[in-house]
N, C-alpha and C positions, 0 to 999 in steps of 0.2 A: 800441409804447411800453409800458414796464413802470412801474407806479406805484411811486415811490421814497419813502423816508423823508424826503427833503429837500423834497418837494412839500407845499404847503399844502392843507388840505381844500377850500378854495374853488376852487383851481385844478383839483383832481381832479374835483369835482362839475361844474365848468364844462365839462369835456371828457366826463365820464361821469356823467350825471345819475342813473343807476341806483345809484350808490354812496352817494347821500344817505341812503338808508335804513340802511345799515351805520353811518354816522356817528351817526345818531339812536339806534340800538340801543346804541352804546357811549358815548353822551353826549359826543361829541366836537364842539366848536363848529366851525361851518363859517365860517372866516374866512381872510384872507390874511396875518394878522400872524405866524403861527407855522407851522413845518413839523410834519409828523406826528411826527418824532423828538423834538420838544420837548413835544408834547401827550400822547403816549402813553408809559406806563411801558415801559421797555426789555424787560421779560419778555413783554409783550403785543404789541409791535410786529411781530415776524415773523408771528404768526398773523393779525394785522389786515391786513398787507400781502398775505399769501397769500389771504385772503378777498376783499379788494378786487380783486386781480388775477384771481382766479377768476371773479368776477362780470363783469368786462369782457372775459374771454377772452384775457388777456395773460399771458405768462410769458417767462422768459429764452429759451425755445426759439422763441418767436414774434418775437423782436426781434433786430436785428443791431447790432453795435457801432457807436456813433456816430449812431444814428438810428432 
């Protein structure tokens, strides 16, 4: 599974607790009310997603379509 911009920080931390530190560094609130794409400025979103996915060892290469 790849961390997506439509996921909430809370849902991400629930599955990958090691991402909590990244959210703290970027001052992103860990809640279920908003998706990353609404919490993070557009220009920073790709690098944040890359960092989060790197921490959890996930990438498009490790995932298959639909699951």
